[in-house]
N, C-alpha and C positions, 0 to 999 in steps of 0.2 A: 599751800600744801597746791600743783596745779590739774585740773581738774583731771589734766587725761592721765594721769600718773593715779588717781583714784580707778577711773571708769578704763580701765585695760583691756583691750580688741585684740585679741591673737596675740596676746604673751600674758607674761605671768605677775593678775596684782597679787596684794600686800595687803592695800588696805580692805579691798573688795575679796578677800579669798576667804569662801569657803566651804571648811574642810569636809562639810559632811559627818558630824563622828558618828552617830547615830545607825549607819551604814558602814563602818570599820574597816572603812579603804583604805585609812592613814594603819592603820594596826596588821593589817594583813602584807601589806609593802614591807613596815619596817618586821616583822616575822622573817618575812625572804631574806631579807640584808642580814642579817642579824643567823639568822642557819646558815646562811654561807652551801647551802649545797642543794638548793631549788632555784628553779626555772618559772618564775608567774607569767603569767596567761591573760594579761590585762584585756579586758574585750570592755566596749561596746560602742553605742549608738556613734555617728562620726561626729561632732562638735559639742560632744558630753564634758570636755574638763581633763582628758586622758594624759596630754602631756602637760597642764598643769599642775596635777595631780604627778605628776610622778617627779619633775620642777620639784616640787613642796616635800615628800615623802622619802626618798633617795637620798640622801646627802652626799652621797656613796659615790653613786653612777658617773659611770662617761657614759655620754646620753649618742644617741652615733643613730641619722637620718636611712631610715629602710632602705628610703631609693636610691642612697648609696652603693647598696650591696647585692653585687652581681653576683660575687665567688664569697668561697673563704678570704683568698687572697685578698680581696678589697677592705672585708670586714679588719682583720690584720695592718693593713696602709692607715683606717683610718682611729686603731686605736695609737700606732702609733703617731699619726701627728698630734691628735689628744692630750698623749701623755710626753709630747718632746724625746721621745727612744728617736737618737740617730737611724736611720736609714741602714747604714752601715758605719761600718769603727774600723779605723790604724793604727797598727803599733810595728815599731821600727826600735833595729840594735841597729849597732854600728861595731868595727870592729875591724883591727891591725894585721893587715897579712905581711909574710915578709920571707925570703927565698922559698918561697913556693909552701911553706908552711900557712896556717889560720889555727891566729887564736880567739874563741869563738867563748859566747857565755848561752845562758840556757834560755831558749830563744820557744820553744814549741814548738806546734806543726803548723807549717804559714800554708794557705790555701795558694795563693799566689802572693808569687814573691815580686819584686822590683830590683835589680840593682845599679847601688851607682861607685862613683870613687873620687878620690883625690888625693893625688902623687907624688913624693918627692923624688929629687936624684935618687937614686941608687933603686936598692930589693924593695924598697918600706913602700905598702899602697893602704891607706885610713878609703875601708868601705865600708856602707850605710845597706840595710834591706827593708824593707816595707813589706807589711804582706796586709790583708781584711784580716778583721775577724772573722776566726771562726763559730759563731756563734749567730745561730739566724735572726733577724726580726722577731718571727714567731716567738721564739724565745725570749729574747727580752723584754718585751712586751707584755708574755706571761711572767718573768719573775716581778717586773715594774705591778704589777696585779694585784700579787701576790703579797709583796711586800708594803704595797700599801692599803690592804686590804678594800678593794676597788670592788663596786659591783656596774656590772655592764648593763646597759637600760637603748633596747633597741625601738624609737618613736616608731609608727606608722610601719611596724613591720609587714606589712600587709602589699607593703611598696616592690619589698624586696624581690629580687629575682626568684620567679618558680622553680626555674631549673638549678638556685642554689641553694631550698633551704634545707634537703638534704643533708651537704656537704659543712654548712652550717650549723643542719641539727650535732653532727658529730664532734663538731668547736664545742659548741655551748655541754655537751656532755664531757667533753672533756674539760673546763674551765671548770665548771659546777663539780670536777674529781676533786679541786684542786681546792675547794674553796671559793671559788671565783662564785657571787652569784648574777644570776643573770633574768632581766627581765624586758617580754614582750608586749609592745603597744597594740595592737590593733581594731579597726573600726567590727572585726568579726571572728566571731572563736573560729571561723570554718582557716582561717588562715595561716590554722595551725593544726591541723590534719599531717603535712606534712613531718613536723616534731613530734605530734602523738603518737604518728604508728608507727617508727622507731622502736624497740622489742626493750634497745638499753636505758628508753626516757622514761618507760614502765616507775609509776610511786617519785620521779623524780619532779614533775609536772604538778602544780597548782592553781588553777582556774581562776580567776577573780572577776566577775561582771559588775562592769561600772555603768548600772540604771540610769539612763534619763531622769534632769532637771522636775521633781516637781513643784507647783506653784509655792509655800511657803518656802525653797530650799532657793528657789530664784528671788523673789522677792527680799530675802534679805541680803541678798547681794544691794538690792535700790535701799535696805535700808541706814547697812553699813554704810554705803556712795554717799548719801546725802547728807548723815549726818558727822561725815568728818567732811566735807562740803560745808558742813552748815545752812543746810537746803532742809528747807522743810517742803511736802507734799502729804496730800489726800491717802487715804487707806484705798480708794477709790483709784488713781492714778498706779499705784505701787500692783494693785491687783490686774489690773488690765497690762501694764506692762510683761506682767510674770506670766499671763494668760495665753498670750500675743508669741510668747521666745519659747514656745511650744519645747520645753527641755532641754534649750541648750544655753547655757552659762555667758556663750558667746554675743548672742541673737542678746539676750540681759543685757550685757555690759552697752554692748550699739544702744541700744533704745535710749537708757541714762543718762548712756555721753551727750548724745544728741540732742537727747532732754533741757539739758544744764546748759549743750551752745545754744541751743535758739534761744533761751532765757540772758543769755549774757554773764553766765555764769561760767567764770574762764581757770578759778579757784576760788580756796576756802572765804570766807568773810567773816571777818570781826563780830556783826550782825544777822542775824539770824536772816532769808532771805527766803520769800517766800516762791514757789513754782505749782503756778495753774493749774489744773488740765486742758489739755490741749485740743485740738479739732484733728480731732481721731485720724478719720482719713485724708486729713493735707496732711499727717503729722508721719504717721505712714507711707506714706506713698513718695512722703520725700527720703527719705530713708532708701527702698527698693528702686530709685533714679537711681542708686549712686552704685546698687549692686550688681557684681558680677552673673548674679545667678541664672540671668537670661541664657546667658550663651549653653547652658543644661536645656534651659526654658523653647528654646528654639527646635528641635529634630523634632524635643515629643511634642509640641505643637505641630507641627506641619506633618507628625507622620512619612512615612513610607513617600516615591515620587508617582502620583496618580499614571498609572497603564491603562489606556481605554479607554472607559468613561468615567470621567471626574464624579467625584464626591456629591454628596447630596449639600446644597450650602442653606443655612439655617439663618433668621435672623431673629435677635436677641434680643434684650428688656430694654437694655440699651443700645440698641439701633448699628451695634455690630452684625455684621455677615461673616458666620465660621462653618466651618463641616463639624464632625464627632466630633477629629481629634480639639479644635479648636472649644468647641462645646462642652467638655469633659473637664477641659481646668477649669471651666467656668462654674463647674458642676463643685470642684474642690475649692473656689476660693468662695461661693457659696454656701460650705461646707463649717465653711469657719477653723479657726486654727487646733487642726483634729493630725495627728499618726499613724488614724486608721480609721477607713471611711469603709463602713459597708455597701454592699449591690446596692441596698436598696432603698439605705440614703443617697446614694450617689445617682439613683435614676431620679428619684423624689428631685432633687435637686436642678437635672437637669430639666426636666420637666418646669423652675420655676423661673429659669433660665433665659429658656426660646420660646419662642411666643410662638411657629408657624411649623411649628412641624414635630414628629414623635419618636423619636429612635425605639426599637424595637430589642429585645434584649440580647441575641445575637449579634449585633449592627455594640450593643457600648462593651460586652463581653469580650467584643475580637478586637475591637480599638483598644480596650486595655490592656489587652496580651499582646497587641503590638509595640504600647509604649513602654512597658515594660522592657518588652524584650530591646529598641532600641535603646534602653536606657543601662541595658547590662552590658552592648553593645561595645555605648560608650567607656564604659572599666573596662571592656580587655582594647582598647584605644589608646588608655591610660588618661582619658580623659577627668577621669574620675575615681576615689577612692574605689566605692563603690556603688550600685545606682539607686538612683535621689528617690524612683519609686518601685515600685512593687507587685504587680496582681498576683495575688497566692486564690490560684481559682476555687481548689476542694473548700474555702472556706467563702470564697465570695467576697474578699477583703481586701482593696486598695491600703498598701502598707504608703505611709511618705514618710521616706527614710532618713531624707536633710531637711533638716530646719531653713533650713536658708532659700532651698528652693521652695520650699512650703511657702514661705512669707512671702518669695515675691511672685506667686500664684494670686498668691489672695490681695496682695500691695502694688503691683508692679502694673508696666503699663501691656495691655495683652494685647497690641495692634498692631503684629506682626506679619509682614505678607512673605511665602513665598517666593520670588522672585523672580 
């Protein structure tokens, strides 16, 4: 067995799939599939395994990418493509015409008729007609879904065009009435506001929350995968990998894959192979160098363009010059692998990383507001599915939403120039 078949990043794993049975997620989805008349609204943090959960749990589902849906018609076209339903069908009928009289059969009511003929000497003419089927694409797709007892799953529903969601909701309602279950997967329950606002959907929607993974659940990925490859490693290694994964099974899969690759374990071995604890800073920094999270980090670190007076520059303990935006990201890294950081902890961390300045509370909180706004605008510009960070001023708490962003801030190269 190849190592890449065991630790699967961004795909559907088999040997390292953890259904998290104690959370009853699979059971909830199976109930929706069986009940046939309920819409399941699956929501949870980014990169927490929603797509894999759908693929493993709802075997009858036809899965559509939400980003492809800008109208209800787009949904029918996507379904037709997956179901091999022909976009158009044609019928034909042949008859003979003689001395002005016509011999015909029962041909139904054609929508568009096309004539052709082949004649012989005299008055006898052989004619034929063809016409488009009167049955619409939508009707054919509906019949197929009902006949085959299929379900529909919309992955990344938050990417569906906002203006199309009301029309899509009406389609979902009619499908549920016919016994075609629908499951929508999204990064946030806010994506379902349009669906829940429809009075006709009352009692038809069931919210299913997919929480971030805890350390034990992440750890099990390593346990199962290393066992499949006949690899032995210490509990300390497994614990560190799970802690740094920040609730994301994708990160845990990535860490385990890179650990095996660094050790030269590319396939299962007949003899047991021991992998020792690596140099953690070097190990994680090497992974971070390959990360695309820098694309989101750059505008959040640089902040808006400076107008008028230049921002105060500060010297860090590692002898780098930063402004308040860069200092905050340095402080996030200092706080360790966390999904929430309170203001008091962040301010303390700024004091630890900056050696020649002491930003006040107003500077820090205003900057956090600006960084949170930049993250939100990147979503509006369709750069990201959801904000990578969010500053909740009422609770004075910074939420690190994207685990890959958090990982890069902690281990990546922070030396970014304004250009």
